[in-house]
N, C-alpha and C positions, 0 to 999 in steps of 0.2 A: 471456486476459484481456485483451490488447487487441480482440478483436473484441464485447468488451463496451461499450467506452468513449462510443458514441455511444447505448449507452440510459442510459448511468451518469449523462454530466456535460451541466450544462445553464449556458445562459449566466449569467455574473457567479458559479457557484459559487467558495466558498472554500476549497480541495482539501488534504487530506495522504495524502502519495505515502508511504505504509510498506512500506520494502525498496526503495526509487529502484535499484538495480543500476544498469542503464548507461546510464540517465535515457530512455529508449525511451519507458516510461507517461507520465513529466512531461511532457515535451517534448510529446507526444501532447495531452494534458489542459490545457494552458499555451495550443496553438495551437486549440485549439478552442473559446475564448471563455471558459476560469475568468476569474476575476476576481483571485483568488490563487492561488497553488500554492507546499506546502512539500515539499519531495522531500530524504526524512527517511533515509541510506544509514549503516551501521554499519562497514563495509569503509574503513578513512579511506585505504586505495592509490587507492580506485576514486574519490575525490572529485574530484583535477583532473581527470578524463575523465569526469566528470558534469557537470559546469562548461560539461566544453568542446563537448560533446553539444549541453546547454541554448546554447549561443552559437551553433553552428553551426548548431540548427533556428530561430532568431529568437527565443527566448525568455530570454535571458539576463537577462530578472526574475525566472526562478524562482530562491525559496529554496533554497538546498542546503545539508542541517544534517548533520554526522555524529556520529552519536549513534544510541544506542537509547529506544526509549522504555518506560515502566512508568505501570498505572495508578495516581497517587499514591507513584512511589517516585522517589530521582534520585538520584546517586553516581555511583560508577565503576564498568564491569564486566567483567568479561576476553572477549574475543570471538575463537572461532576459525574462521580462515581455512581452507579447503579448495581444493583444485586446482582444482575446480568452486563458485566464488563462491556457485551458485547451492544449495548442499549447506550453507553456513559456518552456525555458531550461536552463541549463548552458549554450550551445551553440549560439550564432548567427549564427542561418544556413542560414538568409537571413536577409534585412535590415529593415523588420515589424514588430521589436520589438519597446516595446514604452518604456522599462526603462527599465534601467539597476543596479540592488543592486546587492551589497556586502553584504553577507548573512554567514553564519560558517557551515564549514565543521564537523561533529560527525562522530565518527568511529563507523561503523556498528558495529561490531564485540564486540566490548568493551561491546557495549547497549546489546546485543543480550544475552551476558554471564553473566552482571550484574545484567539482568532483566529477567532473564531464559525465552526467549520468546518461546513461543506453536507455534504461528501460526503468519504469515506474509502478512500481502496485498500490496500488491504494484501495486497502482494504476498511474505508469509512465512508459505509453508501450513505449516510444522510447530507457528508459534507464533501464529495470527491468533485461535485459540479463546480461548485463555488471555492474550492480550493486549485484545481486546475486551470479554469478556462481562465484567470488572469496571469498566469504563469507563463515565466521565460524559456520555452519547450526549446532551445534552440540545439542541445547535443543530444534529445531524445527523441531514441528512433520505436523506441513500442511503449506501451500506457494501458497494465491492464487492471480495471476498477471492478472493484464488486460494487454492482447496481442496483439491487435491491430497493426499490423506494424509489429508484427514479428511473424515468421510461428511458427505453430506448426513441424510440421513433412513436411521435405521439401526432397520427395525421391531424388533431385541431389544437395544436399548439406548436410553437418553434421548438425546433430539435434542442434538449437542450445541452448536446455536445456537439453542435455548427463551433465553437471556439476550438475545440480538438480540428474537426473535420475542414475547415479553412486552414487552417494549417498543414495539410496536407494528409494528417490522419484519416485512411480506413477505417470503419469501425465494423469486426465483425464479433456477430452477437454468439455468447454461450452459457444460454442459460441465462443465469441472471448476473453476471459477468458480461463484461466488454472489453475485447481486446485491438486497441488502437494503433495500426501497425502504418509507419511512412511509407515503405516499401509496398502495401497491400498485396504481400501474397496470398497466395490461394490459402484457405484453410484448410492446416496438414490433419492427419492421422490422429486423434488425442491415442487412442489404442495404444498407440506403438511401443511405447514403456512404460511400465507400470510403477505404483509406489508403495514402497515396501521397506520394513526394518525402522521406522520412526520411532522414536523413544521422547517420550514427553511424562517420564515418571516422576510425578513430586517425591518421592522418597529415596531415590537415587541419589 
């Protein structure tokens, strides 16, 4: 996903990062000219570390939010933390989870409207289709999703991303990620600028 950011981010974007994890993506986006970055992470234990990573990388202004998002939904929901944090989810798929948290659920549609989000970055592969398909995406110009485990195109099945393409988004696959762009611009050269000097030190 990181290698796709140069094509996804525009100057003055208002960005919503869903599944912020350790803060790598949100820090890079904030350093790349975005005007507003909101990083949403469900795992409560990661929030202090996430804020620290933003500070270490010179972007303490990134808003860090603990919770999950649902289109038109609010309340509180269980979140099951796995040893591998990337496998954590809202559903206890098996008994391998280590901790069950109760976290706020916030209305994705309300955030998109109030914050005038132009770019969504969704790094929750198992749930990205279900989350984005019913969302009200009026202000959104680009969506970058980690689609590992979700097919980009399946000749034998309905396209799971059709709710986005029917709204005018053009899909540009990048390995296990997809960039959906309303403008349908030609894929640019991803190598035009590199990523360096990023700090994720836990001891710093």
